[in-house]
N, C-alpha and C positions, 0 to 999 in steps of 0.2 A: 488564650490570648485575650487582652484588649478591647472590645467592639470600637473603640477610636482607631485601633492600627489600621481595620482593614481601610479599602477602598469602599466609598456604596453606592452612591446613585441611588436611585428610585425604586431598588429593588429590594426588594422584602431577606431580613439577614437573622440566620438562628441568632440567639442573644447567646453570651458568654456565659452564663450561667446553666441554662438550659445545653448549651453543645456540650459543656462540660459534663453533667450526666449521660449527655445523650454518647456523645466518642467513650466515655468510661461502661455504658453497656453493652458496644459495639467488643468490645475485645479482643481491640488491633493485635497481630501478632507487627516481627521484622516484615514477613516476606507477603501479609498479607494483600487480595488484590480487592477492594474495592469502591463500589459504585456508592455515588451522592447522585442521588436521585431529587429532581428538583433543585438544583445545588444551587439556585437566588444569585449571590455573591462569591459563593467558593470560603464560605467559611469554617463550613465543617472541611470542604474537602483538603483547603491547605491543612488548616490541622491533623487531618486522618494523617496526609501527602506526611510531613512531620514526622509520624511514628511509624509507616509502614518504611526505611531505607531501603529495604531491598525488596519493596511490593511497589504495586502501582494501585492508586487514584485515578478514575473513569467519575469525569463531572458530568454529567447530562444536564442539559438545561435548554429549553424552547422560545427564550424570549435571548432574543442577536444581543443588548445590555447588558444582559447577565453574561453571557457568554465571554465578553469584552474584558466584565469585571474581574472577572475569574482569574481570564489571563492576565490581570493588570496585578491584582492577589498574590497569582504563584509567582509570577516575576518578584513583587517586592519581599516576596516572605526566600524566595532563591529555591524553588523545589523543583526538581527537574520530572522529576516520578509521578507530574500529573497531568492526563489529558483531557481536554477537556473539548463535549462531541455533544453538536448541535439538537434540535428537534427535540420532540415529544414520544414522553415513552408512552405504548412500550417500543413502538416503534421507531426509535432509536437506538433499542438494545441490540437487534442483535450483532450478533461479530466478534463477539469483546468478549476475552479469554474471561472464564465461570467464575461469579465472585467470593470470595468470606465470606466478608460481613455486606452489607446493605443497610445503606440509612437513605431511610424516606423522606425527605419533608416535603414532597407535593408531589401529588399526585396529577390535578386536573382532572378530575373525575376516573381514573382509570385505575386504580386501586387495586379492585381484582386482577384486572388483567395484568398488572406491571408485577404483583405478586407470583400469579400463575407463574409467570416465566423467570422468575428467578430461582425460582424454590426447583421449576423445572431442568435450570442448568448447575444447578448444587442444589440438592435434596437438604443437604447438610448446613445452609446459608446460614448465618446470623444475621437479624433484621431488628433494627433499631427505626420505631414509623412515630413519628411527632405532630399530634395535631389537635387543631382549637377546637373547631368544630365537634355537636356533640353526632350530627349525622356521620361523621367519618370518624368517631368514635365507634357505633353501632355495626358500621360498614365494615371496622377493621379487626369485629370482635367477630362479626358472622362467618368471614372469612376465617376465620383461625377455627369460629368451631366446627367448620366446615370438613375440616381438615381434623380433627379430634385433638388439638394440638389447644395449649393453657399457655397465654401467652402473661407475663410481668408487664401489670401497669403502674405508670407511677403517674399522678397527678402534681405537676409542681406549680406552684403561684409565687412568684417573687416580687418583692417593692424596694422601689429604691426611693431612698429620702431626697425629699425636695423643697425647697428655701419656700416659705411663702409670708413673707413679710420678715419680722422679727423673732418666726417657730420654723421646725424643721419636719414636714410632715412625711408618711410613708404614701408614695404614689403606686400603686399596684397595676402589674401589667396583665396580660390576658393569662387566666391558666392555661398550661401545656399541659397534655398529657404523652408520656415518654411511653411506647409499647414496643417491648423487647420478647425477643422467641425466638426459637431455632424445633427445627423437626426433631422430637425427641426420640424417633427409631433412626437416626441419620444415623447416627456412627455404628450402630451395628449392620447394620444394613448395606453401605455402600464399602464396611469394612472385608462384611464378606463375599460382597460382587469382586473385590480386588482379589481376594485371598482365593477366591475360585478358578483366578487366571493364572497363578504364579506357576503352574507346572507347567505353562506353554511359554515363559518366559526365555527358554533356549531356544526355541525357534523361530529364527528371524522373519518368518513369515507371519508371525503375530506379534512381535514388538513391539510392532507399533499401533497393534491395535489393543494391547490390556491397559487397564489401570495404573495411572502411575501415582505410588504411594506420594505424596507429599504433605506428610501428616506433621506439624508443630504444636507441641507441647501439647498434646493430648486431641488435636482436633481432627476431626475427618480427612481421610484423602480424598482430591478432588480428582474427579477423572478427568482426562486427558482427552482436548477437542479431539472426537472419533470420525470427521469428516474424510472419505476416501480418497485419495493425494498419492502421488510416485510426481518423484523427482529426476531426472535424465540431464546425467553429470560424465564427464572426462577426463582422461588424463592433462590436454590439451586443446589447443582452438585446433579446428578442421577433423576435430576425429568422429564427424558426423551428428553431433546433438540433434541439429537444427533439422536435417534429414528424415533421422530415428521419430522425431517431437512429431513432424508434420505428417510423416507416415504413422503413429501411431495415434496421433488425431483424426484423419480422415476412416482409420479403421476403428474406430469408437465409436465415431459419429455415424456413419454407416451401421453399428449394431445398434443404433439406439440410446446411444449411451450422452446422456446430455452432458459435457464435458467442458470445464473453462481452464484458460492457458494463463499460464505464467513466467513472465521472463528476470531472470535473476541479473540485478547490475543496470544497464543504464541505458543498454539497446534500443533502437527504436524499429529495427528494419525485422526481425526477426518476429515480432510479435504481430504483425505487418502478415509473415504468411499463418499467423495461426491464424489470426482474422480474416483470411482469406478463406481457409479450410471451415472454422465454425460460425462465421458470416454473425458474431458477436464481438467487443474489443475486448484486446489481451491486458494485460496486469505487470507493469513494474515490479518487481523485487526487492530493492535496495537497501542493505542495512547502515551504509554511507551518507543514506540524503534522511534515516529513520531511525528511532530509536525499537528498542526490540518491541517494547510493545506498540508503538505505532505499524511496527511492520507486518506483527502478526493480527494485530484486528484489521486493516487495512487487508491480510490474506484472509482471514476468518469472513471477512462483511461482500469479498469479491466471490468466494468459495463458497456460503451458503446456498444459493440455488441452484448447485451443481449435485449431477451425482459422484463426479469424478475430475478432481484437477490436475490435469498436468502440468508440472515446470519442468522449465529448458533451464541448465546453468550457463555460466557465462566463464571463459575458458579453460584454464585446467581447475580442480573441484575444490585444489587448496589456496587458488592464486588468491592474494587481497592487495588491500592497501601496500605501495610499497615495495613490492614485490617479496618481501620477507614478511607478509603477515597476514593471518586468517584474516581479519577484518575487511569486511565487504565481501569475504568471499563466497561461492556457491555455497560452502561447507557451513559456513557463519547462515546465512539463509534456512540451510538444512536444520541445522542445531535450533534458531528462533521457532520455524513454525512446524518440529517433530515429523518430519516427512523423509517417510524410508527413499532409497537413491538407488537407481541402477545404472550400475557403470561403463559406461560405454567404450570399450577400446578398442582402435584402430589396431587390427590382427592382421596387415598388412606384410609383408613380407620377416614376420615375427611367428614363434610356436610356443617352446616352452617357456620361452622367455617372456610370456603374455602371463604364467602364473605368479611370476616373482613379481611383476608391476603389479597386478590386482593387489597381493600380497602385501609390497610395499604400504598402497593406498589404506589397507586395513587396519594396517597396524601404525600405521601414521597419527593416526586421535584415535582414539581407546573405544570412543562412540561414533563413529566412523558415517552411520546411519546406513552407511553401504549392506545393502539387502541380497542383490542383484550383478549381474554381469551382463551384458552382450557383445557380442566381437563384431563388429564392424567391418566391410572391406576382407570376409571371411569366409571362406565355403564352408560346409558343409561336415564336410571329412575330415580335416580340422579340429572343428568345434569338439564333435565327438571325440577327439581323441584327445581334447585336453579335460573336454568334462571333466573326469576324475581328479586330474590334478587343482582346479577348481572349487572342487565340490569338497573336496576335501580340508579348502580356505572357510567351510562353514559360509558360505556364500553360495547364492543358487545361481544357474547357469541356465541363462535363460534363452538360447539359441544361437547362432550365428548368419549374417547377414550378408550374401554377394557383394560384390561390386555391381551395382545398379548403373547404367552409363547413360539414362534416359530421366534419370532423378539428379543428373549431375548439375548443384545451383553453383552460375556461375556467380564470381567474386567481384568486385570496384574499389576502386580506393576507401572508400566508408564501409565496405564491408561485404555483405552479397549484393546481388541484385534485386528489386523487388519482386513480386510477386506477377504483379499487372506486366512484366515485361519476358517472362516463363514462357513462352508459346504453347497451347495445347496441356496448360500447366494440370487443370485441374484430371482432364483423363489418365495423366500420369502420377497424379499421386491414386488417386482408385485401385491403378496398377498395383504401386508401391504396394498399398494396403494390402491386398488380397495374398504380396509376396509377404510381406512381412506373420502374414497369419498363416502360411506352411513354414516357415523357419524359424519361427519363435512362439516361446511357450507364451501364447497369448492369455490362458487362464490361468497360470502362473504369476506373470505380471500385474491381474488384476485381483490377486490374492492378496500380493504381495501390498496391494496399495488401498486392502481394506474393504474392496469394494463388493460385492451379491449380487447379483440381481434375484428380486425379490417377484418377478413377474417376466417372462419372458419378452422378450422389446421386442415391438411392434415393427414389423418388414417394410422397409422405406422410410422409415422417424428419420427425417435429420434437426440438427442442429438450426439449423437454418429456418424452419417451421415452427421451431420452440423457440425464437430467437425475442420474438414480443413478449410471451408468456415470461420469458426470464426477464427478459429488459425491467415489467413490470413490478416482479418480484422486488427488483434492483433499486428502484425507484421507492418503493417502501420503506426499504432499510434504508434509502438514503446511499446506494450503491454508485459505481459507475455507472453509467447511461444515463446518470440519472436527470431532470430536464426538470429547473426550478420554476413550480407553480407559481412564484410569481413574479418569475422575472419584469426586470422593472427597465435595462441596459441590452442593447446591442452591440453585438463587436462581429466585425470581420474579418473572417481566421480567413487567412490563404490555403488555399486544399486543391495542388494539381499534380501534377509531375513532377517541378520543381520543387516544390514546397509541401513536405510530406509527413514530415519530422515533427512527433507532438507527444509529448507524455499525456494519455486519459485519463491521467488522475489528475492532471492538472487541468483539463478540458472538465471535468467534473469538477473541480475545485471553482470553478469560473460557472457553473453552472448553479451550482448551490448557491452562490454569493450573487444571485440572481442578473445572472448574463446570457441572456441569449444568441446563443454562440450562430451566425449566418456563414457559410461557407461562399467563398468566391475565389476567382482564378487568374494570378495576374499573369497567367498567359493568355489566357483566352477570352476575358471578358474585359469590356469595353468603359465599365469604371464601376464605380465599390457599392456596395447595398446601398441601401436610403436608409434615411434614419438612424446611422450609429454613432456610437462615442466611443468607440474606441477600434482599433484592428491588429489582429496578431498577425505576426509573420514566422513563419516558424522556419527549422531546419529543412534541408534537400538539398534539392542539386542544380541550383540559379547559374553555376557555369560552364553546367552541360546543354544550356537552355539559354546563354545571353542574349544570343544575338534577337531571339525571339521573346526577349521580354523586352528588351530594349527598342524595337520596332511593335510594341504596341505604347507608343504615343497615349495615347489618351486615358488608362491606367497609370500610366506615369502622370499624367497630369494631376488624375483624380487624387493621386495619392500627394500629389505635392499641395493639393487645395485643400487635401483636410489634413494639413499638418498646421496649414496657416490660420486653420480656421478655428485650430486649437482640439483636435478630435487625439486622443491617447494613441500611442505606436508604441507595441512588443515587438521588439524583433530579436532573435534572434539565432546565432549563422549565418547562416545564408541568408536570410531573413533584414540582419546587420550587413551582410553585401549589396544586396537591393535596394539599400539606403544611402550608398554613394556614389558619388560622381559616375567611376567608372568601376567598371568589373571585366579582368580578363579570361577569356576563355581556356577552353582543354588543348587551345591551338595557338595560342600565343593574341590572341584578338581584343583589342580592346571595345569595350563597348558604354557608351552611355548606358545613366540606371538613373533611378528619381532625383540623385542629388542633395538629398535633405542633412547629410554626415559630408564632411569637406575629408575627403579622402577617397581613396583607388585600390579594387581589392584584386590583388594579386597571386599568382600560384608559386608555390613553393618545391622546392626542390624534395621534402619529406614533410614527415607527420610532424607537426610544433604545438605545442603547447598542449601535449595530450594526457587526460585524467580528470581525475574527481578534483576540486576546487571548495574552498569554502570563501564568498567575495565579503570582506570586511571594508568596514566603514570606521572612520574614530576607533583603529584596532578592532574595535566588535564586530563579526560575525553577523551578516544580514538577509543571508540564506545561502545554499549551496547548491550545485552545480556540474555537470562536467566541461570540457574542450575537445572537441576532435574533430582537425580539420585540417587538410594538405592547401590550403588557401589563407592568405596574409592581409594584414590591411597596413596601410602609411597611419592607419593612426586608429589606434587599437582603443582607443579611450582611457581616461586615469578617472571615472567616477569610481570607481571600486579598487581594491587591490584583491588580486588573487593568490591563496596560500593554500599550498600543496600541503593535503595532511602528511603526516611523519616525514617533515623534510622542513628543509629550511628557503626552501624553492617558494618563491614568490614572483606575479607580474601585477602590472597597473590594465586595468581593462574596463570597457564599456561607457559607452556616453549617458548623460542623465540629465533632464529638464524637467521642466514640468508638465511636457506635453510627451515626452521621447525617456524609453527605456531602453538599450537596443548594446548588443555585443554580440563577443561569439560565443559566452559560456553560453549549454544548454539550460536553464535554471530551473529547479524542482520545489513549486510552486509552497508545495508542503512543510516545505523545510525551513521557510521564512514566505508565512501569510501575509505578515503586515505588510513586509515589503511592499509585496501584488497588490495588496487592497489599499495601503494608502495613496498608492501613484493610481492608481484609477483613478483615486476617489478626491487626489487633490490634498490630501494632508501629508505626502511624504516629507518626513522628518531627517535629516541627513544625520545618522549617527546613531540615530533606536537598534536598538537591541534586538532582535528578535528569535534569536536559535541558541 
């Protein structure tokens, strides 16, 4: 591709001649995973992405202007298999799939650390380095000498004709050293390691610990990601996934195992229970909102500091979009993250039929990932009778959990009640964890997850005690919970009993882009925090607190004054209802609200406009989200068209002005970051394609 094709800006770019040689030296394959470190304008990233249609390119760039140029050039080229990762290497590198090839165009003085990191991820990685300074060449050669590797070094000096009066003179560019190297012992060592594990393949307890042979045209196998992890799934909702997940998290926490929790799908409440147990934020894994590579990278980043990751499924294991596809199902998440699965089966009222049900789930997909089974609401005697029938299906029977009345988590119209509403929940969880330790084969669960204690756990050690350490590690890796060190904006975030539904990834996204998040309560506070530039009103249960919200007139006046002064307001679902003129409570009473939107919120007889949506403007998808609400509005808005995936159904929604973006949809910011950033910066352009 010609240099003139790329959008340049003021960021350095690898020129076309050097780019052609460097990409040739990378020896790219169709399914390659490629790192472009110090990606600049993304010229190498874009050309590499075009050559690896079944693979993926990660462009690491520390300058914000460079990240924007990479995204613009990727969009111009129409490539979808390119992820831009902001931040300085090697701190920005953890959590992404091991690379097959690495192009190092800039190291900012960290060449040794970067090379150490990528070769640890994949000892057989193919590395191409471009350097201009002799000192950088010396540094690279010293690192290779330390490893005992002999690199290929090519010195390129390109000259271009330039007109000087009536003559053409050759104008020389700086000489470039193109260094290419691969561990000469990598093929033998990696393949030998893989062959040593072949005998264990038939054992479901080891299937997820073996190396995955992913050879392509003679390239060595790449090891699968080995972090211990397990996913709890079920044939359908109401089988007890949340109860068992929180119980196991409590059990492992009490054993001193540092856990991370994840929830498949768009659920808000289950992650609150996870956080209640662990004291640290959970994370949603949703393959509708994110591509496979993006979801895998998010999971890896969040799990990197954990000793064990526990994933909770959503709905039935194979239930995906439209009710007739695997897309966005728990199974798809298990497949993307390569996570072993425990199937939680409600055994109440059944016996041998449970074995038939389990066999159906195992056989429905050949790569079901199901390695173990827990029978819930089943006494031990029935479970033991069924053990032989279950284990003959080549799946581990892990025990039976009897009905536990004290741990019955009550439901509400939006799902489960919140953990704060469960009286004496902590004590009940500890007791339930002890019960699980007696009725489940906990050691086998840990074995399936790939966890093994390297040293005895310290008695009494809790995740809460390690939360600060874990979050510090997360910040260093640019993970969730990080607080932007260069925060330059303040955003007030509604957080109380009425407003509590937030994707942790959205909050992290705002922090990474310079926003300090300041919590406030529309229920209890008299005014907004000082010196704010934006307000975020999330979902929740404002209809249950309509009288109290309406009675807090000082806060309503503060919201109105903020809007009048041009402060940006993002509002979703419950937050959207709060901004309207009136809100009907659950008893049919109407209560005055903020009145920024000329509409009234009212209760409906059933769940409306439920599920995933792509929000479109001008026929182009701007961002993705979902709707789930029993209340409606007399004016839902017309700024966007909500398109249902795998369906012709859709509807108009949301209100959008220069300072207001509000509607029923819960938005997932990572699926359309430009929309959110442009709104907050005041540069929103209607119809701009971001997804």
